[in-house]
N, C-alpha and C positions, 0 to 999 in steps of 0.2 A: 418339373419348373417348378412349381412352387415351391417345392424344397430347396431350390435352388436364389429362391428368392428370399424366403426365410431365412438363410443362413448366410447374403448379402447384410440385407436388416441386423440381422445379430453382428457381427461384424462392425457395420458403422455404428452402432448404438451402443459397443462395449470404442469403443476409436473414439467416439462421443465424447462419452462417458473417464476415458483418462482425460483427454486435450481438460477439457469441464477441472477433473481434479488437480492436472499442477495447474495450472491457473493460482488455487487454490493455496497450496506447495506454494508458489512463487512469491507470491503477495504479504503471507502469514511470516515467511524468510524478509522476503522485504523492509514490510513494519518494525521487527526488532530489527534491524541496521537504522533503521528511521528513527525513532526507540532508543536508542545508545546518540546517534547524533543530536538528538535535541537534550539528552543527558548532559551531555557534553560542552552542547551551550550552554547551561544554567550552566556550568560548575569553571565558565571558559568565564561568569559573571555575568551572562545575556541578561539576565535579571531585573541588574543596576543598569547594564552601558547600554542594553536593548531593550527593555523593559515591552515597545509591540510587538516587534520582533519575533520577543520568543512566547507572549501569550496563543501571538496569531499560530504558529510554529504546534504548542502545546495544545490547541483546539481545530487546527488542520490535522494532527498523527491522532486523535480522539475520532475527528467524527470516517478517517480515511478506516479506522477500528472500525468503523462499528457497520462500512460500506463492503469490509471484509466480508464479518460475520453475516451479512446477507447478503455474501458470495456477486455481490454488486461489483464482480470487476471492473465494466468501465468509470461508474461512480468509483472505486477509491485512484483511480492512476489517474480522474481529472482532485481531488487532494493529495496524491501521493506532488500536480505537481507544481502546484499551492504552497505546498509540506517545505517544493525542494529552494521556492524563491523567494522563502519569508528565513528559513536556515540558512542561505546565503546570505539575506541580506543582514539575517542577527550576524554572522558571523563576521561579514567584514567592518563591523559597527567595535567591535571586543576587538578585536585586532589591533 
């Protein structure tokens, strides 16, 4: 009986570790995508046409990276949402 419980604890622990690892990979890919989008905004003249939105987007990107590095996925999600907001506003102003 104890051996069976030990096996289940091991299996569940491994499943949890895999889930946590998957979140990290997903956010690292997301970070790279956002980094490219911020650069695109800058290339489209965001620093001249939408300086506030571009600066906010860059700051939220840096903060999102910090949260990812600390494995704080909820924090990264919060800053991802803010980053989306300022990228959207910036893109509207440069077009």
